[in-house]
C-alpha positions in Angstrom: -26.7 8.1 2.1 -29.0 8.5 -0.9 -29.9 5.3 -2.7 -32.5 6.1 -5.4 -31.0 5.6 -8.8 -32.3 6.5 -12.2 -33.1 3.8 -14.7 -30.5 3.4 -17.4 -31.1 4.6 -20.9 -32.0 1.8 -23.3 -28.9 2.6 -25.3 -26.7 2.1 -22.2 -28.5 -1.2 -21.3 -28.0 -2.5 -24.9 -24.4 -1.5 -25.0 -23.7 -3.3 -21.7 -25.4 -6.4 -23.0 -23.3 -6.6 -26.1 -20.0 -8.6 -25.9 -17.2 -6.3 -25.0 -14.5 -6.9 -27.5 -11.4 -4.9 -28.5 -11.0 -2.7 -31.5 -8.0 -3.7 -33.7 -7.6 -2.7 -37.3 -11.2 -1.5 -37.6 -12.7 -4.8 -36.3 -14.2 -5.8 -33.0 -12.3 -9.0 -31.9 -12.0 -11.3 -28.9 -8.7 -11.4 -27.0 -6.3 -13.9 -28.5 -6.3 -15.8 -25.3 -10.1 -15.8 -25.1 -9.9 -14.4 -21.6 -12.2 -11.8 -20.2 -12.2 -9.7 -17.0 -15.0 -8.1 -15.0 -15.7 -4.4 -14.6 -17.5 -3.4 -11.4 -20.2 -1.0 -10.3 -18.4 0.9 -7.5 -21.7 1.8 -5.9 -22.5 -1.8 -5.2 -19.4 -3.9 -5.8 -21.3 -6.0 -8.3 -20.1 -7.0 -11.8 -21.5 -4.9 -14.6 -20.2 -7.0 -17.5 -17.2 -8.9 -18.8 -14.5 -7.3 -21.0 -12.1 -8.9 -23.5 -8.7 -9.1 -21.7 -5.9 -8.0 -23.9 -2.3 -9.0 -23.4 1.0 -8.9 -25.3 -0.3 -10.8 -28.3 -3.2 -8.5 -28.7 -0.9 -5.4 -28.3 1.3 -6.9 -31.0 -1.7 -7.1 -33.4 -2.8 -3.6 -32.5 0.6 -2.0 -33.0 1.0 -3.8 -36.3 -2.4 -2.4 -37.4 -1.4 1.1 -36.3 1.9 0.8 -38.1 0.2 -0.2 -41.4 -2.3 2.6 -41.0 0.5 5.2 -40.4 2.7 4.1 -43.2 0.6 2.7 -46.0 -3.1 3.2 -45.3 -5.3 6.1 -46.4 -4.6 8.1 -43.2 -1.2 9.6 -44.2 -2.7 10.7 -47.5 -5.5 12.7 -45.9 -5.1 16.4 -46.0 -4.9 18.3 -42.6 -8.4 19.6 -43.4 -9.8 16.1 -43.9 -8.2 14.9 -40.6 -9.7 17.9 -38.8 -13.1 17.2 -40.2 -13.0 13.6 -38.9 -11.9 14.7 -35.4 -14.7 17.3 -35.4 -17.2 14.7 -36.5 -16.2 12.5 -33.6 -16.9 15.5 -31.3 -20.4 15.9 -32.8 -21.1 12.2 -32.3 -20.0 12.3 -28.6 -22.2 15.3 -28.1 -25.2 13.5 -29.7 -24.7 10.7 -27.2 -24.0 12.9 -24.2 -26.5 11.3 -21.9 -25.3 7.8 -22.8 -21.7 8.7 -22.0 -22.7 10.4 -18.7 -24.5 7.3 -17.5 -21.6 5.0 -18.6 -19.1 7.1 -16.7 -21.3 7.2 -13.6 -22.0 3.4 -13.7 -18.4 2.4 -14.3 -16.5 5.0 -12.3 -19.0 6.0 -9.7 -19.0 9.7 -10.3 -22.4 11.6 -10.1 -24.2 11.5 -13.4 -25.1 15.1 -13.0 -21.4 16.0 -12.9 -20.5 13.9 -15.9 -23.3 15.6 -17.9 -21.8 19.1 -17.4 -18.1 18.4 -17.0 -16.7 15.1 -18.3 -18.6 14.8 -21.6 -18.7 18.5 -22.6 -15.0 18.9 -21.9 -14.3 15.9 -24.1 -16.4 17.3 -26.9 -14.6 20.7 -26.6 -11.2 19.1 -26.6 -11.8 17.2 -29.8 -13.1 20.4 -31.5 -10.2 22.4 -30.3 -7.7 19.9 -31.6 -9.6 19.6 -34.9 -8.9 23.2 -35.5 -5.2 22.7 -35.0 -5.0 20.1 -37.7 -4.5 22.8 -40.4 -2.3 25.0 -38.3 0.8 22.8 -37.5 3.5 24.8 -39.2 7.3 25.0 -39.5 9.5 28.0 -40.1 12.0 29.4 -42.7 15.4 30.1 -41.2 18.0 32.5 -42.6 21.3 30.7 -42.0 24.9 31.9 -42.2 27.5 29.3 -42.9 31.0 30.8 -42.5 32.8 27.8 -44.3 30.8 28.2 -47.5 31.4 31.8 -48.6 29.0 33.0 -51.3 26.6 30.0 -51.0 22.9 30.7 -50.7 20.6 28.3 -48.8 16.9 27.8 -48.3 16.5 26.4 -44.8 13.1 25.5 -43.3 11.5 23.2 -40.7 8.4 21.0 -40.9 6.5 19.3 -38.1 5.7 15.7 -38.9 3.6 13.2 -36.9 5.8 11.2 -34.5 4.2 7.9 -35.7 2.6 5.1 -33.7 1.6 6.2 -30.2 0.8 4.0 -27.3 -1.6 5.8 -24.9 -2.4 4.5 -21.4 -5.2 6.3 -19.6 -6.5 6.3 -16.0 -9.8 5.6 -14.4 -10.7 8.9 -12.7 -12.0 10.7 -15.9 -12.1 7.8 -18.4 -13.7 9.6 -21.4 -12.0 12.9 -20.8 -8.6 11.3 -20.5 -9.2 9.4 -23.7 -10.0 12.8 -25.4 -6.9 14.5 -23.9 -4.8 11.7 -25.4 -6.5 11.0 -28.7 -7.2 14.6 -29.7 -3.7 15.9 -30.3 -2.5 12.5 -31.7 -5.2 12.4 -34.4 -4.8 16.1 -35.2 -1.1 15.7 -35.9 -1.6 12.6 -38.0 -0.4 9.9 -35.6 -2.0 6.5 -35.2 -2.9 5.1 -31.8 -3.1 2.1 -29.6 -5.2 3.1 -26.6 -5.3 1.0 -23.4 -8.1 2.2 -21.0 -7.9 1.5 -17.3 -9.1 -1.9 -16.4 -11.4 -0.4 -13.8 -13.3 1.8 -16.3 -13.1 0.4 -19.9 -16.8 1.1 -20.9 -16.7 4.6 -22.2 -13.5 4.0 -24.2 -15.1 1.0 -25.9 -18.2 3.1 -26.7 -16.0 5.8 -28.0 -14.4 3.2 -30.3 -17.7 2.5 -31.8 -18.2 6.2 -32.6 -14.7 6.4 -34.0 -15.7 3.7 -36.5 -19.0 5.5 -37.2 -17.1 8.8 -37.8 -15.2 7.1 -40.6 -11.6 7.0 -39.4 -9.6 4.6 -41.5 -9.0 1.1 -40.1 -6.1 0.9 -37.7 -5.8 4.6 -37.0 -7.3 4.0 -33.5 -7.0 0.7 -31.8 -8.4 0.0 -28.3 -7.1 -2.8 -26.2 -8.5 -3.2 -22.7 -6.5 -5.2 -20.2 -4.4 -5.0 -17.1 -1.4 -2.6 -16.7 1.0 -5.4 -15.8 0.3 -7.2 -19.1 -1.3 -5.1 -21.9 0.1 -1.8 -20.5 3.6 -3.1 -20.0 3.7 -4.6 -23.5 2.5 -1.4 -25.0 5.1 0.7 -23.2 7.9 -1.6 -24.2 6.9 -2.3 -27.8 9.7 -1.7 -30.2 7.3 -0.5 -33.0 5.8 2.2 -30.8 7.3 5.6 -31.4 5.9 7.3 -28.4 4.0 6.4 -25.2 1.7 8.8 -23.3 0.7 7.9 -19.8 -1.6 9.4 -17.2 -1.5 7.8 -13.7 0.6 7.4 -10.6 4.2 8.5 -10.4 5.2 5.0 -9.3 3.8 3.5 -12.5 5.1 6.4 -14.5 8.7 5.4 -13.5 8.0 1.9 -14.8 6.8 3.3 -18.1 10.0 5.3 -18.5 12.1 2.1 -17.9 10.0 0.1 -20.3 10.3 2.8 -23.0 14.1 2.8 -22.8 14.4 -0.2 -25.1 14.0 1.8 -28.3 14.2 5.2 -26.7 10.7 6.0 -27.6 9.4 9.5 -26.7 7.5 9.6 -23.4 5.0 12.0 -21.9 3.7 11.6 -18.4 0.9 13.3 -16.4 1.4 11.9 -12.9 0.5 12.4 -9.3 0.0 15.5 -7.2 -0.3 16.8 -3.7 -1.6 20.2 -4.5 -1.6 23.0 -1.9 -4.5 25.5 -1.4 -3.3 28.6 0.3 -5.9 30.9 2.1 -4.6 34.4 3.0 -6.3 36.5 5.7 -8.0 38.9 3.3 -9.6 36.0 1.3 -13.4 36.2 0.6 -14.5 33.4 2.8 -17.8 33.0 1.1 -15.9 32.1 -2.0 -12.8 30.5 -0.6 -14.4 28.0 1.9 -16.6 26.3 -0.8 -13.7 26.7 -3.2 -11.1 24.8 -1.1 -13.8 22.2 -0.2 -14.6 21.6 -3.9 -10.9 21.5 -4.6 -10.6 18.3 -2.6 -14.1 16.7 -2.7 -14.8 17.1 -6.4 -14.7 13.7 -8.1 -14.4 12.1 -4.6 -10.9 13.5 -4.4 -9.8 11.3 -7.2 -8.1 14.1 -9.1 -4.4 14.3 -9.6 -4.6 18.1 -8.9 -7.0 17.8 -5.9 -6.3 20.5 -3.3 -5.3 17.9 -0.7 -3.1 20.2 1.4 -4.9 23.2 3.0 -2.8 26.1 4.4 -4.6 28.9 6.2 -3.1 31.9 7.8 -3.4 31.4 11.6 -6.0 34.0 12.5 -8.5 32.4 10.1 -7.5 28.8 10.5 -10.3 27.7 12.9 -13.0 29.6 10.9 -11.9 28.1 7.5 -11.5 24.6 8.8 -14.9 24.8 10.5 -16.5 26.1 7.3 -14.9 23.3 5.2 -16.0 20.7 7.7 -19.6 22.0 7.6 -19.4 21.9 3.8 -18.2 18.3 4.0 -21.0 17.3 6.4 -23.6 18.7 3.9 -22.3 16.7 0.9 -24.8 14.1 -0.3 -22.9 10.9 -0.7 -24.5 8.1 -2.7 -24.6 6.2 -6.0 -23.5 8.2 -9.0 -26.8 7.4 -10.8 -28.8 9.1 -8.1 -29.5 12.6 -9.4 -29.2 14.1 -5.8 -25.7 12.6 -5.3 -22.9 15.1 -4.9 -20.1 12.6 -4.2 -20.1 9.0 -5.3 -18.1 6.0 -4.3 -14.4 5.5 -4.9 -13.7 3.6 -8.0 -12.7 0.2 -6.6 -12.2 -2.0 -3.5 -8.4 -1.5 -3.9 -8.8 2.3 -3.9 -11.3 2.1 -1.0 -8.8 0.2 1.1 -6.0 2.5 0.1 -7.8 5.7 1.2 -9.1 4.2 4.5 -5.6 2.9 5.1 -4.1 6.4 4.7 -6.7 7.9 7.1 -5.8 5.3 9.7 -2.1 6.0 9.3 -2.9 9.7 9.8 -4.6 8.9 13.0 -1.7 6.8 14.1 0.7 9.7 13.5 -1.4 12.1 15.6 -3.8 13.7 13.1 -7.4 14.2 14.1 -10.5 14.3 12.0 -12.5 17.6 12.1 -15.0 15.7 10.1 -15.2 12.3 8.4 -12.6 9.6 8.6 -14.7 6.5 8.1 -16.3 4.2 5.6 -20.0 4.8 4.8 -22.2 1.7 4.8 -21.3 -1.9 4.1 -22.0 -2.0 0.4 -20.0 -0.2 -2.3 -16.8 1.8 -1.9 -18.0 4.9 0.0 -15.8 7.1 2.2 -16.8 10.1 4.2 -15.5 13.5 3.1 -12.7 14.0 5.6 -10.8 17.0 7.0 -7.7 16.2 9.0 -6.1 18.7 11.5 -3.1 18.5 13.8 -1.1 17.4 10.8 2.6 18.1 10.2 4.7 18.2 7.1 6.4 14.9 7.9 3.2 12.8 8.0 2.5 10.4 5.2 -1.0 11.9 4.7 0.7 15.3 4.1 3.5 14.0 1.9 1.9 11.2 -0.2 -0.9 11.3 -2.7 -4.0 9.7 -1.1 -6.3 10.1 -4.2 -9.5 10.3 -2.1 -11.7 12.9 -0.3 -9.1 13.7 2.4 -7.6 17.1 3.0 -4.9 17.9 5.5 -5.2 21.4 7.1 -2.3 23.3 8.7 -2.0 26.9 9.9 0.8 29.2 8.8 2.1 32.6 10.0 3.9 34.2 7.1 4.2 34.0 3.3 7.8 32.7 3.2 6.8 29.8 5.5 3.7 28.8 3.4 5.6 28.9 0.1 8.3 26.7 1.6 5.7 24.3 2.9 3.8 24.3 -0.4 7.0 23.5 -2.3 8.2 20.9 0.2 6.9 17.9 -1.8 8.0 15.6 -4.6 5.0 16.7 -6.6 4.4 19.9 -8.5 1.2 19.6 -10.5 -1.0 22.4 -9.3 -1.7 24.9 -6.5 -4.3 27.5 -5.6 -4.1 30.9 -3.8 -7.1 32.6 -2.2 -6.8 36.3 -1.6 -8.2 39.7 -2.7 -4.7 41.0 -3.0 -3.9 40.1 -6.6 -0.4 41.5 -6.5 0.4 39.2 -3.6 -1.3 36.3 -5.4 0.9 36.7 -8.4 4.0 36.9 -6.3 3.1 33.7 -4.6 2.2 32.1 -8.0 5.6 33.0 -9.2 7.3 31.3 -6.2 5.2 28.1 -6.4 6.8 25.1 -8.2 3.7 23.9 -9.9 2.5 23.5 -13.5 -0.8 25.2 -12.8 -1.6 27.9 -10.2 -5.2 28.9 -9.8 -6.0 32.2 -8.1 -9.4 32.4 -6.4 -10.5 29.2 -8.2 -9.6 25.6 -8.5 -10.2 22.8 -11.1 -10.6 25.2 -14.0 -9.8 23.4 -17.2 -10.0 24.4 -20.9 -8.8 22.7 -24.0 -6.6 25.8 -24.7 -5.0 25.8 -21.3 -1.9 23.5 -20.9 -1.9 21.1 -18.0 1.0 19.2 -16.5 3.5 19.2 -13.7 6.9 20.1 -12.3 9.1 17.6 -10.5 7.7 14.1 -10.1 4.3 15.2 -11.5 5.3 14.4 -15.0 6.9 15.3 -18.3 5.2 17.5 -20.9 1.8 19.1 -21.1 -1.7 18.0 -22.0 -4.1 20.3 -23.9 -3.2 23.7 -25.4 -0.9 24.0 -28.4 1.9 22.7 -26.2 0.4 19.2 -26.5 1.0 19.1 -30.2 4.7 19.2 -29.6 4.5 15.9 -27.9 3.1 14.2 -31.0 5.3 15.8 -33.7 9.0 15.6 -34.8 10.8 18.6 -36.2 12.6 18.0 -39.5 15.1 20.6 -40.7 15.6 20.9 -44.5 18.5 22.7 -46.0 18.8 23.3 -49.8 21.8 24.8 -51.6 20.4 27.2 -54.1 
């Protein structure tokens, strides 16, 4: 395991050394309770810094600030063009601080800094720019209506899309900056105001983003950022009676709690939840492409992706060859601290996640699965797990049915297409899937049969701000990105005038 890490930028060191407060009504403030909580370096297990710990009282203040900003501040008086310019300016500022954000993501989350540089930060920049363009294009319709009980009357009927109001947004720890962008972009473009709760494991990039939001010139209270624990700050936000909508990305288990909490005032809810995505390799697949493709599908971001290709189905004649190829790929992955430029896979995000993944691997072994490669912890410091390929798995095993959220793929052979489609769909999740074949006609037929929000053909983990992302079944409600995301943050008002 590689251990040579780069020195942090002065800007990152200075940011970490500053007190980590919360952003409420345009001001950086301590938690009402005065409490703080630690955020850890997952490569070492050591504390990076202390963060202000928000709870219900802080959420109350933040929601009140967002409500004032939505109803009576300068924000609702801005034109769509002015809103779009602010969102674009924020994108520019993030881009100017790309290296800083890449290091913060690597330090707090564990991901390779080289990956954050080319994926996490540029994708966040692109998302804000894409949504900035939509600010001036949120339109309604005119509707010719025929009312049989008012003969001779003439009506002008039309619809307008209006911002939904105050939005509570709860984001996960696997892509901290990018998930903040996915949530904030459409909310700000449509004219909503926001209370954002970052994951307690990875609050640093959201707080740095808050500084840039202030620098960009957003009015006070438009974006409020309250770090804290899900059981306190997150629960208070989801249940708050003055929040009009809650958007959550995370586990399906917590998503169900969010739905229950939101029922008090029937606030709108959107959820991007878990997955157990199948990768299907057909016998005519280009193995030079598909083997590294299915390997990257599970090992990218240490397997901590809701759409990770964690179930691998290979047609029987190719099974041994593909599994051997993926295992060889796994053996060659350089595992180490994210701040080491040679690292290809970093640690898991936390001790809790580390124990969860190792526990699943042991349960797989107990049920009869075998490791073609991996299956163990790496070292005795930090939260490192070997890239793991499990074979001799069956559909009833927990490692096949449940989301592990780590670098663990379960490989099974299949003999015909009907069988593999049935197996692929035999899961509570329906977030994503991938098909690897040269026969595009067959690929599209399979894509049509798969119950998944995204189906990749001869690729995996391809994201774009214009491409909607979300799941079927227990993988969530609604879509992130694309113009579909705007619908989650607007209400449709019908207006009818008797002429």
